[in-house]
Structure formats: C-alpha cells, structure tokens
C-alpha positions as CSV (number, residue, x, y, z in Angstrom):
1,M,12.8,28.2,144.0
2,L,10.9,25.2,143.1
3,I,8.1,26.9,141.9
4,N,9.7,29.2,139.8
5,A,12.2,26.5,138.4
6,G,9.0,24.5,137.8
7,T,7.1,27.5,136.0
8,L,10.3,28.1,133.7
9,I,10.2,24.5,132.7
10,V,6.6,24.2,131.7
11,T,6.5,27.6,130.2
12,A,9.6,26.7,128.1
13,L,7.6,23.4,127.1
14,L,4.4,25.4,126.4
15,L,6.4,27.5,124.2
16,R,8.1,24.8,122.3
17,I,4.4,23.1,121.6
18,A,3.2,26.8,120.3
19,I,6.3,26.9,118.0
20,V,6.1,23.5,116.6
21,V,2.3,24.0,116.1
22,A,2.2,27.7,114.7
23,V,5.7,28.3,112.9
24,P,6.4,25.5,110.1
25,N,9.9,26.9,109.9
26,T,11.9,28.0,112.8
27,T,14.7,30.0,111.1
28,E,14.3,32.7,113.8
29,R,16.9,32.8,116.3
30,G,14.5,33.5,119.1
31,L,12.1,30.3,118.0
32,H,14.9,28.4,117.1
33,L,16.8,28.8,120.6
34,I,13.6,28.0,122.4
35,E,13.1,24.7,120.3
36,R,16.7,23.8,120.8
37,L,16.7,24.4,124.5
38,T,13.7,22.0,125.0
39,L,15.1,19.3,122.7
40,P,16.8,17.4,125.3
41,A,13.8,17.2,127.4
42,V,11.6,15.6,124.4
43,W,14.4,13.9,122.6
44,P,14.7,10.5,124.5
45,L,10.7,10.0,123.9
46,Q,10.9,11.0,120.4
47,R,13.1,7.8,119.8
48,I,10.1,5.8,120.4
49,T,8.4,5.4,117.5
50,P,4.7,5.2,118.5
51,L,5.5,8.7,120.5
52,A,7.1,10.1,117.5
53,H,4.1,10.0,115.6
54,G,2.7,13.6,114.4
55,L,-0.6,14.9,115.6
56,L,-0.4,18.4,114.4
57,R,2.2,20.1,112.1
58,G,5.6,19.4,114.0
59,L,3.7,18.3,117.4
60,T,4.3,14.7,118.6
61,L,2.9,12.8,121.3
62,A,6.3,12.8,123.0
63,D,5.7,16.7,123.4
64,I,2.7,16.5,125.1
65,L,3.6,13.5,127.4
66,V,6.8,15.2,128.4
67,L,4.6,18.2,129.2
68,G,2.3,16.1,131.6
69,V,5.1,14.2,133.2
70,V,6.9,17.5,134.0
71,V,3.8,18.9,135.5
72,V,2.9,15.9,137.4
73,V,6.3,15.8,138.9
74,W,6.4,19.4,139.8
75,L,3.2,19.2,141.4
76,V,4.2,16.0,143.5
77,A,7.6,17.7,144.4
78,L,5.5,20.7,145.5
79,G,3.2,18.7,147.6
80,I,6.3,17.2,149.4
81,V,7.6,20.4,150.3
82,A,4.2,21.8,151.5
83,G,4.1,18.7,153.5
84,W,7.5,19.3,155.0
85,E,7.1,22.7,155.9
86,H,3.8,21.8,157.5
87,E,5.3,19.0,159.7
88,E,7.9,21.4,160.6
89,Q,5.4,23.9,162.0
90,R,3.5,21.1,163.8
91,Q,6.6,20.0,165.6
92,R,8.1,23.3,167.0
93,P,7.3,23.6,170.5
94,N,6.5,27.1,170.7
95,A,3.9,27.1,167.6
96,S,0.3,27.5,168.2
97,E,-2.0,24.6,167.5
98,T,-4.6,26.8,166.0
99,G,-5.1,26.2,162.3
100,L,-3.0,22.9,162.1
101,R,-4.8,19.6,161.9
102,P,-3.3,16.3,161.8
C-alpha cells in the first residue's frame, strides 16, 4: 500500500510539473483537475517569496522542492518498513538464518 500511495503522489506531482511547463492555460477539465488536486501540496511553499520564483513558464522552485521532499520521505518510509519486515523475519524462532545477516 505504501508503494502504491507513494507512486500515485509522485506521479501526480510529476504530472503537475509537466502541465505547468507545457500548457500555458489549463482550461481543459483533466489538466485543470490534476493541477487543482496537487495545489494543496505546493501551496504552502508558494507563499514563501523565494520559492514562488518562476523558473520556466508556470514552474516554481516550490514545485521542485515539494517533489524532492515527497520522494525523500517516501524512500525513508519504505526503508523503515523494510527494516521492520527484516527484523520480524530475524526474530521468528523457526526462521532459517540463511540470507539474514546482522
């Protein structure tokens, strides 16, 4: 579930970046919907003046920073869950110790 949720969020943010760079006016319903759904993730950082600086058309530093933060948090969460699963396997009394190293 964590992998799918992270993938969905990262994909939505990448679509947002592609839309704001490639389409100057998002009047089409699908493009406008994706932009509006991802706006709550980017909006707080766009209120900070240096991050609201435009890089390319509608792309801002806030868009790129949010994508980077989401990817880092997602990878850390995946690492934590993988560690829990590894530790659970290690602590099972009937688990074979082959392939499990401290």
